[in-house]
C-alpha positions in Angstrom: 0.1 -0.1 -0.2 1.5 3.4 -0.6 1.8 6.3 1.7 0.7 9.7 1.5 1.3 12.8 3.7 -2.0 15.0 4.8 -0.4 17.9 4.9 -2.3 19.9 7.7 -5.2 22.3 5.7 -6.7 19.1 5.3 -7.1 18.2 8.8 -7.7 21.7 10.6 -10.6 22.1 7.0 -11.8 18.5 8.4 -12.0 19.7 12.1 -13.0 23.4 12.0 -16.2 22.4 9.3 -14.6 25.2 7.3 -17.8 26.2 4.8 -15.7 26.7 2.0 -13.5 23.9 1.7 -15.1 20.4 4.5 -16.1 19.3 1.6 -13.0 18.7 -0.7 -10.9 17.8 2.1 -12.6 15.2 4.0 -13.5 13.4 0.9 -10.2 13.7 -0.2 -8.5 12.5 2.5 -11.9 10.0 2.2 -10.7 8.6 -1.4 -6.9 8.8 -0.3 -7.9 6.2 3.2 -9.3 3.5 1.0 -6.3 3.3 -1.1 -3.0 4.7 0.8 -2.5 5.0 4.4 -1.8 7.5 6.5 0.9 9.5 7.4 1.5 13.1 9.5 4.6 13.6 11.3 5.8 16.1 14.4 5.3 19.0 11.5 1.9 18.3 11.1 1.2 17.7 14.6 2.1 21.1 15.7 0.5 23.0 12.9 -3.2 21.3 13.6 -2.4 21.6 17.5 -2.5 25.1 17.2 -6.7 24.8 16.9 -6.9 22.6 20.2 -6.8 23.5 24.1 -5.6 20.6 25.3 -3.7 17.4 23.9 -6.9 14.9 24.2 -9.0 16.6 21.7 -5.7 16.7 19.5 -5.0 12.7 19.9 -8.6 12.4 19.1 -9.0 14.8 16.1 -6.3 12.8 14.4 -6.2 8.8 16.0 -3.1 6.3 15.5 -6.0 4.1 13.8 -6.3 6.4 11.1 -3.0 8.2 10.8 0.1 6.6 11.6 3.0 8.8 13.5 6.2 9.6 11.0 9.9 10.1 12.5 11.2 13.2 11.2 15.1 13.4 9.7 17.1 16.2 10.3 17.5 17.2 7.2 13.8 17.5 6.9 13.5 19.3 9.7 16.0 21.8 8.2 14.5 21.9 4.8 11.1 22.8 5.9 12.7 25.8 8.4 14.3 27.4 4.8 10.5 26.7 3.7 9.2 28.6 5.8 11.9 31.6 5.7 11.1 31.5 1.9 7.3 31.7 2.9 8.0 34.7 5.3 9.7 36.8 3.2 8.0 36.3 -0.2 4.5 37.7 3.0 6.7 40.5 3.1 7.4 40.9 -1.0 3.6 41.1 -0.9 2.6 43.8 1.7 0.8 41.7 4.5 1.9 41.8 8.0 3.1 39.3 9.9 1.5 38.7 13.8 3.7 36.6 15.8 
């Protein structure tokens, strides 16, 4: 069975029942679950966690029976940091404010 890394935005669309993206995200995730193994990593876990007050709520949203948790190689973490920096600079280039 193939693996797929689930983007945090897809999970957040579903758990927040986003009016614009819930249906699309839920359908894609369901399709992938039938054909692949759904995976998340520590970065995705962290990104999704901001929508929850308690870790128990997050664990319920990302159950181990549906999402396999992958370790993140240090090289991938380094590249993720570089991508984040590039993203922040591109937003600043377009004149958007970033709230820290």
